[in-house]
N, C-alpha and C positions, 0 to 999 in steps of 0.2 A: 841152719843159717839164722843169724839174728835178724829180726824184722822190726823196724821202728813201729811204735805203738801210737794209736790215736789218742788225742788229749781226752782226759776225763774231767768232769765237773768236780936228918943226923942230929943234933938238935934238928929235927927234920924241918926243912924250910916249908912252912905251912902257907902255901900260896895259891891263890886263884883257882881253887879247885871246882867251883860250881857256879851256876847262875842263880843261886838262891838270893832272894831279897831278904831284907831284915825282917819282914813279917814271917817268912818261912823259917828263918833261923829261930825266931821266938817260938814258933810252933814245935820245933824239934826239942827245945827245952833240955831237960836232963837226959833225955833218950840218946842224943847224939854223944853225950859224954860217956855212955855205956859201950859205945862201939869199940872194937879191938880188931884190927885187920888180921892179927895173928890167929883169930878164931874162924876165919873164913873157911867154909867147907871146900873141899877139893874133890872134883869128879875124877873117878878112876879112868885111866886110859883104856881099861877093859870094858868100860860101860857100853852096852849095845842096847838100843831102844828103837822101836818101830813107831812111825808116825801114823800108821794106818788106823783110822777111826778116832784119832786123838782129838781131844778138846783142850785148848791152851788159852790161858788168860794173859793178855799182854797190857802193860802200862807203857804208853807211848807219848811222844812229844805231839802236842796239838797240830802243828803244821804237817805232821806225818800221818794223820788220821786216814786220809784217802789212800795212801800207799798201802796200808794194812787192810782196810775195809773193802776197797774197790778193786785192788790189784792182787795182793797176796792172799787175801781171804778167799775169793772165788777159786784161785789157782790151788790153794791148799785143799779145798773141798774136791776139786777135780782130781787132783793127784792121789789124795789119801782118804777121801770121804770124811775129812776131819773139819773141825770148827775153830776159828779164831774169835775169841771174845775180846774186843779191843776197848780199852778205856784211855781216852786222850786227855792229857793234863797240860794246862798252860805252861809255857816254857820257863816262867819264873818260879814255878812250884814243883817242877819235875823231880829234881834230885831229892828234895825234902820228902815228897810223897813216897818215893821209892824207899828211902830210908825208914820212914814211919811204917810202911807196910810190913817190913821185916821186924823192926825192933819192937813194934807194939804187939807183935805176936799174931797179927792177922794172917800173914802169909797167903794172901788172896791170889797173887799173881806169880806166874811162871817165868816170864821173860820181860826184861827191862830194855827199853829203847833209851840208852843213857847218853848224856853229855860226856864227852871224853874229858873235859876239864873238871867234871865232877867224879871222875874215876876214883881219885884218892879218898874222897869223902865216903863214897860207897864201900870201898874196901875197908876203910878204917872203921865203918859202922857194922862190918860183917854182913853186908847186904848182898854181895855178889859171890857166886861160886868161883873158885880157882879152877880154870879150865886148861892149865898148862899141860898136864899129862894127857888129857883127853884130846887136845888139839894135835899134839905130837903124834898120837896114835892113829889119828884119823886124817893125816895130812896127805898121804900118798894114794896111789891107785887111781883107777879111772873115775872113781867117785869120791876122791879125796878132797879135803879143803883147799889144797894148793895155796898155802900161805904166801909163797913166793910171788904169787899173782897179785896180792894186794899191793896197792901203791906204797912204795918205800917211804913216802913223805908222811903217810898216815898210819901205817901198821902198828909201829911202836907207840907213837903218841896216843892212839886211840885205845890200845888194849894192854900195854905192858906197864907194870908198876913193881918196882923192887925185884925184878927178875921173874915175875909171874904174870901170866896172861889171864885176863878176866872176861874176855869177849872177842868178837870179831868185827871188823869195821863194816859200817852199814851205809853211812852218808858222808861222802868226802867233801865237806863244806869248804869253800873258799869264796872270796869276793872278787868281782871284776867291776869295771865301770860301764854301765849302760848309758847310752844317750839317744835322744830323739833326733835322727838325722834330718828329718823334714824341718824341724825347728832350727837346727844348726844352719841349714842352708838358707832359710828365710832371713836369719839375722847375721849371716856372714861370719859364722863362728866355726873354728876348727876343733876337732876332738883334742882335748888337753893331754899333754904329756907330763906336766908338772902341776902341783897343787896351786901355784900362783896362777897359772893359765886357767885352772878349773875355777878359781874364785873370780877371775876376770870375765870369763865366759858367762858364769852365772849372773853376775851383776849386769852385763850388757843385755842378756836376753830379758831379764826381769824389767829392766828400765825401758828397753826399746819396745817391748810388748805392752807396755803400760800396765803390767801385772796380769795380763790375760793368760800368760804362761810364766811359770816360776823357773828360773834358771837352774835350780838345784832342788832335790829332795834329800834332806838330811835326816837319817834315822837317829834320833837322840832320846828316845824313851828311856827313862832313868833306871834301866836294868843292865847288867853286864852284857847280856846277849845282844843288845841293841846299841846303846851309847858306847859300850866297851868296844864293840866292833868298829864303829865309826872313828873312834880315837885311835885304835890300833892300826887301822888301815893307813892313817896319816903318819902315825909313829913309824911304821915300817917303810913308808915312802921316803921318810927323812933318813933312813938308815938306822933307826933306833930299835929298841926292844924293851920289854918289861923288866927283865933281869939280865945282868951280864953273865958271862960264862962262869964266874965264881959265885953266882947266886945273889949278888948285891943288887939293890934297887937301881934301875937305870932309866926310868921314864921321866925323871924330873929335870933332866938336862936340856940342852939346846934343842934336841930332836923332839922331845915331848912338848916343850914350850911352843915350838913352831906348829906341831900338830894341833894342840889345843887352841892356839890363836887362830888357826884356820877355821875351826869349828865356831869360834866366836864371830869372826869377820864375815863369814858367809851367811849368817842368819838373816840379815835384811833382804837378801836375794833369794831366800829359800822358801819353800812351801810352808805357810804358817801351820803349826808352831812346832819347830824341831823337837823340843823337849816333850811334846805330846805325840810325836810321830813314831809309830812302831812298824813292824813288819807288814801287816795287812794294809795299813793306811798308806805306806810308801808304795807298795806294789800297785795298789789301785790307782794312785795318783799318776804313776808313770804310765801304766797301761791305758789310762783314759786320756793322756796327752797333756795333763796339767802341769807336769814337770819335765825339765829337759835332761836332767842327769840324775843318776842314782847309783851309788856304789852298794852293791848287795850281792846276794847269793847267785850262783851261775845259772840256776835252772829258770831264772826269769826269762831268759831268751826263748824257752819252749812256750811260755805263756804268751810272750809278745807276739808269736806267730800263730796263736790260736784265735781265730776270728770270734769264737764264743766268749773270750775273756778280754780281748784287746782291740783298741781302736787304732793301733799303730803298726798293724801288720805291714811288714816290708818297709817300715818307715824308721827303723831303729838301727843303731850300731853298737859296737862293744870294743873297748880297749882295755889294756892292762891298767891297774891302778896307777895314778900319777906318782912321780918321785918329787923330791924337794931338797933344797940346800945343796950340799956337795955330792949327794948320792944321785947317781944317774942309772942305777940298776933297779927296774921295777921288782917289787916283792909283795906277794900277797900274804895273808895269814890264814891259819886253820881256824876259821871263825865259827865256833859252835857245832863242830862235827859230832857224829854220833857213832856208837857202837851198839851191838846187841849182846846182851849178857843174860845169864841164868840167875834168877832170884834165889838167894839162900833160903827163902822161906817156901819155896816150891816143894810140893810133895812128889813131883814127877820131874826131877832134875835132868835125868838121861833123856827124856822125850824133849824137854825144853832145849837141851843142847843140840839135839838132832834138828830141831826147828831152826835154831840159829845158824847151823851149818847150811841148811836148805835155803833159808831167806837171804843169805849173803853170797850164794854161789854166782857164777858168771851169768847164768840165764836170768836170775832175778834181779841181779844188780843192773843188767841191761834193761829189763822190763821197766824197772822203776826209774832209772836215770834218763830214759828216752820218752817218758810219758809226762806231759804237762800236767801240773797239779800235784804230782806225787811229792814234791819237796825233796827229792833225793838226787844226789850228784854221784858221778862214778867214785867207786872205791877200789876197782880192780884195774890193773894195767891193761889187760886184754880188752876190757870194755872201752876204756878211755881211748885206746889206740886204734879201735875197730873202725872200718869204713862205715859200718852200720850206724854206730853212735855219731860219727861225723855227719851223716845224713840228718840224723835226728836233731843234733845240736846246731846245724847250719853254720852261720857266719861266726857263731860264738866259739867254735870248736878249738880253733888254734889258741885263742886267749885262755880258755879253760885248760888246755893241755899244758901250756907254758907255766901256768900256776901250780897245777898239782904234780907235774913232773919236775919241777924246780925244787927250791928249798924254802917252802912257806913257813912263816914264823909260827911255831907251835906255842900255844898257851900252856903255862905250867899246869900240872895235874896232881901234884902231891896233896896229901890229905890236910884238912884243916883250912881255916881262914877264908871261907867264902865271904865273910864280912869284909876282908881286905879288898876284894874286887868291887864289892858294893861301896865301900868307902871311897875307892878311887872314883867310881862313877858319880857318886854324890858330890865329890869335890869338883869334878868336870862340870856338872850341872850348875853348881854355885857360880863358877866362872862364866858359864854360858849365859846365865840370867843376870849377870852384872853384880853379883853380891861379893865376889872376890876377884882380885886380878889373877891372871892365869898363872904366873909363877907361884904365887902364895898358895893357891889351890893345889898345885902339883907338889909343892914342898910340904904342905900339910898331909897329903895323901902318902908321900914317901916317908914322912916321919912315923905315921901309923904303921906302915909296912916294916920299917926298920925296927921299931919297938917290938913288933911281933916276931919278926924273923931272927932277931938277936945278932 
């Protein structure tokens, strides 16, 4: 039985494939030009490896560090007498560091905790092992991978590229809107269902409180994983998308303009200063009661109920992301989700693949997604729909299920053009700080994309 856990302290369209910043791109230099996804190693379906006594080196996303060191690490030692050596990398450097480890010939790491929208760049660079045959051969039986149990909304986006699979889903990231129910009651505000209502509520709370509480916390740090998510949340709310079904740029129209204008207009009512507000600052501000609303990752609810990290226990609520314009159907996005893959530079690829299977199974997905501080959300249907997860997630469970079981907007993951996403974020930031009007900023970003996409 699952038991909730206590908190812990073609002309290929080269689009939006990673959260690399410009500095990371420069660091890649000529190395990234050497990558060729056709050279990616493939693990045989016949490969069999034991985890008993294994030592594995993992490069992981910084916010996932505790998931590996405090949860999976001790469990791995108990189960196999093995050791996990974990190196945590800031999210804006993760994909570039993983590529460099392979292409520079270091081959230090066995397993990569990778951004799904960085999948194309990793494959193009020959940094991930093709696991297609290995997954197919290890899917059935009582101890099989059970790929059909991975959430349909994330399995292909997180792992599949050009008909090949390079990993298994690890963290089913989506966003919801958290609010401080005590503050809402104090100032007579209702949970917003539209982005107009969100802006009005934010302004009222900030004004009526005299600035003692900010009506909104806007994550707008100038990297794709942060400001990109905030923009895409609003874009999806207006019924928009980044690219249309034919692959044409679609974010510079009416939906994108409305989304960006909301980010501009809410700033006076938001926690200072949005463009300097990242993941950690936003979470801390909400959990301390400084801000009344935050659109962010779903696991915040676990932290909000943890007295060791939260001043708002039993004082918060959660709703789906607001809608806008003519769109009345809420839609979330797959914001910065993760898979686990095998490094092409590893000298023990079979062992690394066995770990990926173990770490993404039902037991461990539940362990991680039900523990505050892990930074991990459900990736398996059986976990998401379980009564045990509902107990752990509490009042957030219905909203989380609605997003992941629906049709969340997936970010493109094809190879190339991480600079395009950074270019978009840079243009958004220029508009937010008043250096460009919103439409010009979107048009300039769209022109860059169109020139690259052809």
